N, C-alpha and C positions, 0 to 999 in steps of 0.2 A: 512307587512304580512310575517309570518314565511315561509321560503323557505324549500322545501324538498331537502336534500343534497344527491345526488346519488354517490355511491361508484364506481369510474371509474378508472381502471388501464390503463390510457392512458397518453398522453403527458401533458395535462393540469390538474395537481393535485392541484386544488384550492378549496376553500370552498364557492364558488358561492356568493362572496360578503360579507361573514361573516368575520369580522376583526379578525386577529390573536391575537389581544390584548383583544378581548371580552371574558370574562370568560364564559366557557361552562360547564354545569353540565354533568359529565361523567356517563354513565350507562353501564350495562352489558346486552347485548342483549340476550334474552332467546329463547329457542326453535330453529326454523329454520328461524326466521325472516330475518336475514342477507342474507341467501341464496335466499329466496323468492324475496327479493328486488334486489339482483344481477340479477336474472333471469328476473324479471318483468320490471326493469328499463333499460334494455339494449336497445339501439337504433342502427340504422345502422351507425350513426356518432360516437356513443360512446358505443361499445359493451363491456360487462363485461366478464372476464374469470371466469368460474365456473367449478371446478373440484370436482367430486363425487367419493368416494371410497366405494365399497361394501364389507362388511366383515361378517363373521359368518360361518354357515355350509351349509348343502345341500339344505335347503329351499331357501336361497339366491342364492346358486350355480345353482339351477335348474329353477329359475324364468325367465331366459332369459333377463338379465338386458340390453343387447344391444337393445332389442325391446323397453324397457322403455326409454332408452336414445334417441332412434329415435323419440319417441312420444314427449319427452321434446324438442328436437331440432325443431320439427314441431310447437310446441306450442310457443317456444321462438326462432324465426329464427335469431335474432340478438345477442343472447348470444353465446359465444364461450364455448360450453360444452364439456368437456373431462371426461373420467372416467377410473377407475382401478377396476378390479374384482379379489378379493383375498380370497374368502371363501374356507374352507377345509371341504369337505363332511365327515360327521361322527364325527367331532370334536365338542364336547360340551364345555361349558364354562370352566371347569377345565383344558382342554387342550389349548383352545384359549387364556386363560390368559397368557400362556407361549409363544405361537407362535406370539402373538401380539407384542412381543419385536422385532421380525424379520419383521413383516408385516406392522405395523402401525406407530410407534412413530417417524420414520425418514421421514414420509410423512407430507405434509402440505395441505391437501385438504380443500375445503370450506365446504364440507358436508360428513359425514360418515353415511351410511345406514346399519343397523346391525340387525341380528336376529340369535339367537342360543338357544338351550335348556340347562337345567341343571344349577347348581351352585347357585340356589336360597337359599336353606336351609343353605348352607355352607357360604353364604355371598360373594361368588366368583363373581356372576353376578354384584353385587354392587361394588365390588373391581375393576373389569375390567372397568366398566364405569367411576369410579373415577380415575383410572389410565389414561384413555383417556383424561379426563378433566384436569388432572394435568400435562400432557405432551403436549397437543395440544390446538390450538385455534379454531379448527373446530367446526361447528355445528354438532349435533348428532341427528339422527332420528332412534328411536328404533321401532321394530315391535314386537307386542305380538303374541301369537300362534293362528294359524288357527284351524279349526275344523277337526280332523283326523278321520280315520275310522279303526275299528278293529272288530274282532269276537272272542269269543261270545259277546253278548251285555253287559254282566257284566264286561268284560275286557274294552270295549269301555267306559262304564260309569266311571270306575276307572281312565282311562287315562284322560278323559275330566274333571273330578273333579280336578285332579292334574294340568291340563293345565289352568283351570279357576283360581286356586289359584296362579299359576305362572304368569299368565297374569296380575292379580291384582297387584302382586309384581313388575312386570316390569313397570306398570303405576306409582307406588310409587317411583321407582328408577328414572324414567324419571322426575318426579316432583322434586325429591331431588337434581338432578344435572342439572336441567333446560334444559333437552333434549326435542326434539319433539317426538311424539309417533304416530304411525299408529295403531289404535285400530282394528286390523284385526279380532280379535275373534268375537266381537259384530257384525261387518258388515257381516262376513261370516255366522254366525248363521241366521241373518236376511235374507240373500240371499237365504238360504235353505228354510226358511219359505215362503218367497215371491214367490219362484218358485216351491214350493211343491215338492222338490226333497230330496233324502237321501244323507248323507255325501259321500257315495261311488261314487256318480256321478261325484265328483270333484277330486277323489283320484285315483292314480295308474291306473290300467286297469279296474276298477269298479267291479272286481271279487275278487281279492286277497287283504286282509287287507294291508293298506299302510299308511305311514305318508306323502308321497310325493304327491303333487298335480299333476294331469295330465295337458294336454295342456289347458283345460277349466279352471281348478283350478289356474294355473299359470297366465292365462289371467286375472282372477278375482283378484288375488293378486297384479298384476301390476297395475290394475285399482285403487285399494285402495291407493297404494303408489303415483301414478300419481295425484290422487285427492288431496292428501296432498300437493303436490308440485305446485299446481296451485291455492291454496286458498290464500286469502288476508292475509298479515302479520298483526299481532296484533300491531306491532310498526314499523314505517318507519325507515329504517336504515339511519343514518347520520354519516358519517365517523368521524367528529370532536367530536361526543358524545361517540364514542366507547372507553370503558375503558380498553380494552385489545389490542387495535391497535393504533399506532401513526404514523403519517407521519412526517418525517424530510425532509424539503426542503432545499437544499443547496443554500445559497445566492450567492456563487461564485464557478465557476468550478475550481478555483485555490486553493480552500481549501476544500477538500472532506474528512473532518474528523469531528467527533462528539462523544459525550458520549450518551449512551442509556441504558435503562433497558428493558430486554426482553430475550427470549430464541429462537427466530427465526427471522432472518432479511433477507429481500429481497431488491434488488436494482431495482429501477424503472427507465427505460430509454426511450428515443425517438428512436425507432428502425430504423427510416428512416435516422438517422444521425450518426449511430454508427457501420457501417459495418467494421469488422476487427479491431475494437478497442480492445486493450489489457489492462487489469487492474490487479494490484496486491492488494490484500486485507490483511490487518493486523488487528488482534483482540488483544487488549492489548499488542501491539508491536510484536505479534507472527503471523506466518502464520496459516491459518486454520488447516493445517496438524499437527500442534503442539498441537492442542486441542483434547483431547480424545473424547469429545462430538461431534466432527465432523464425527465420524465413526459409522457405524452400521454393523451388520452381516446379510447377506441374509438368507432366510429360507433354512435350510438343505434340500438336495435332498431327493426324496421319497424312501421308502423301496422297496425291491425286488418285482416287479410286483404289485405295490401299488401306490396310489396317495397321501397317507399320509406320512408326513416327517419321516425320519429315527431317527431324534433327535428332541425333542420338543423345546429345548432351548439350544443354545450355547451362552456363555457370553464372553465379553472382560475381559481379565485379568487385573492385576494392571499396567503392563507396557504399554507404549504408543504403540498403534497399528499402522499398516501401511496398505496401499492398497495391498491386497494379496489374492490369491486363495489358499484354503486349501483342503486337501484330507485326510479323515479318513478311513483307510483300516481295515476291520474286519477279524479276523481269530480265529481258535480254538473255534468254537461255541459249547457250552455244553448245550444241550437242557434239560437235567435232572436238571440242576441247573439254567437254564435260564441266563447264563453268557457267555461272549465272551471276547477275547482280541482284542486290536486294536493298531494301530500306526498312528501318526499324522504327516503330512508333509505339509509345506507351499512352494509355488513356489519361495519365496524369502528367507524365514527363513531356509528352508530345513527340515531335520528330526528334529522333535520337541517333541519327547517322546513317550513312550508306556504306556498303561494302561489296566485296566480290568473293565468291566461294573458293577462289584460289588462295585466299589469304585468311589468316586469323583475324577475328573482329572483336573490337572493344567499342561499346557504344559511347557516344559523345558525353553522356552523363557519368560514365564509368560504372554503371550499374549492371550491365549485361556483357558477358563474354562468350564467344563461340569459336571453337577451333575448326580449322578448315576441314580436317578429316572427319568431323562429326556431322557434316551436311549429308543427308541421305536421300536427296531428291532423285538423282540419276540411278541409284540402286533400286529405288521404288519403281522407276520406269522400266528398268531391265527385268525385274521380277514379275511385275503385273502387266507389262506390255501396254502401258498407257502413257502418252506424252503429257507432261505437266503444262497446263496452259499459261500463257503470259499473265502476269499480275495475280498468280496463285498466292493465297495467303496462308501463313502458318501462325497458329495462335498458341500462346502459353501464358501462364500467370505466375507472378510472384505472390506468394500467399503466406500469411503469418500462421505459425503453429499455435501460438498462444495470444490471446487478446489482452489488451491493457486493462480492460474492465470485464470482470466475470459477472454474469447474471445467473444465479443459482436457481434451480427449479426442482419440482417434485419428482421428476423422472430420472434424474442422474444423481449418482453419489460420488463421482470422481471427475475431476477437471484438470486438464493440463495447465500448469502454471509456469513451467520453464523447460526449455530444451537447449542444451549446450552442445558444443562440438567435442569437448573433452570432459572427463570427470575431474573437474577442478573445484577449488573452494569458493563458495559464494555465500552471500547473506540474502535472505529473503524477508521481506516485510509485507504483511497483508493488512491493508487498511479497509475498514468497513465504511462504505459510502452510504448504505441505507439498509434497514432491517436489523434483525438480531440473529446472526448466524450461529449455528452449532458446528464448529469445525472440529472434526475428530482427530485428524492427523495429516501429516505429509507422507506420501510414499516416495522415497528417494531412490532412484535407479542409477546404477553405474553400468557402463558397457561391460559385456562379459570379459573382454580383454582390454587392457589399457594399450596405448599406442606403442609401448615399449615391449609388448609380448609378441 
C-alpha cells in the first residue's frame, strides 16, 4: 500500500521505507498543499516548523494577523507556527514591487499571505507574483478584494466594478503561477446578503466612507483566511516527490561535502547533540561572505513622522558588499523643484559620496546604488503634511543572510548555509571547527520558477 510521506524537519529524515534507489516521479506542488500538510500532519512526536509571512498594504496590516496565528495554533497544537508581519499601509503594487527587494526575497517562509491594490492594468501585480515565484520556494496565498463602502452610490458602484475586474484578474494570476487564493470578494458579498446588512456595517466607523474593515469586518476577513488554512489539501505532500526540494543525507560525518543545484540551502541537525558545535561553510571553495548573493539590504527607515519608507529601493552596487550600517543624510531641500542633496556614510566604509535626488546615485565605493525615482521624501511630506527637517537621516543596513561560521545550539534544528540568486550548480564543504556534530541532511531548495519560465 502506498504510504503517505510526511515532511518532518526532525532527526529522522527518511522516506518511511521507500528505497532511495526506487525511481520517483517528481511533481511541483501547487497552491498551498505543502503548507496544509505541514500543519495537518504535525504530531506531538514529530512537529513540523511552519513559518508564515504576511505582506501587502493596510488590509493585511489591519486584519490583526496575531489573532489569526493564535487560531491556527489552537487548530494545530503540535505544529511549530511562527510568523512575520511586513505590510506597508498605503503602498500599492507599484511601490511594493520595489520594497519587496528589501522585505521578501531574503526570507524563506513556508507560506506568504498577500493582499494589495493596484498594478493590474500595468502588469505589475503579475510581475510581482512572478518575481516571488522566481526567487522563492514558498507557497503563496493571494487574497482578492473585499467589498468596500463609499458615498455617493455612483462612486461606490464605480469602485466595486473596478474591484470586481481586479479580483477576477487576481484569480487568473493565482492560476497562472499556481498560487492559492482566498476568494474574499464572493464570500463577503454573500455574507452581506445572508445577514441582510449594508457594506458600511463592516467598514470603518459605519458612518464615514472607508476602505478599511472595522473589527467585525476584520474578524470576517480572518475567518475566510482561516477556513482556507484548515481545508483538505488537493494532493498529499510527499517530500521525495517534491521537484523543487531535495534532501541530501550525509553517509559519513567525516565527509560533509556534496554538489547541489539550488538557490537556498539549509542544514538539518539533531539539536540534542550539537550544543556549542562550530562549523565553517564553504560554497565553491569560498566563504558565504565572498558571495554577493549572501547579502540583502534592510528596508530604509521611515520618512519624517511617517510609517512609509524614505526610499523605496536601495540596491547593492557592483562591488562586493559587507555587513555594514549606512546613513543617508538629507540637506538643502528645495520644495519648489522637489529636490534635495544628500551624503552617504557607512560605519565601516566611512564617507561614501554625495548626490542629489534629481540624479541616479552610485556611492564612491561602488557598494550602494539608488535610482532617482525611488526617493520618497517629498511623497511622505505630501501624504503626512510634515516638512522634512534639514539634516534628516535615513538608515539602512547591508546584512548577511548566512554567517561564515555557524554555532549550533540545542534550540534550533535548521540553519541557513547558502542563498543564491539563481538555481545553479554549486559545491558545498562543511568543516568542523569544534565539537562532534550530528549532521542529518541538507535541505536544498530551488525557486518555484526558474528565470526562463
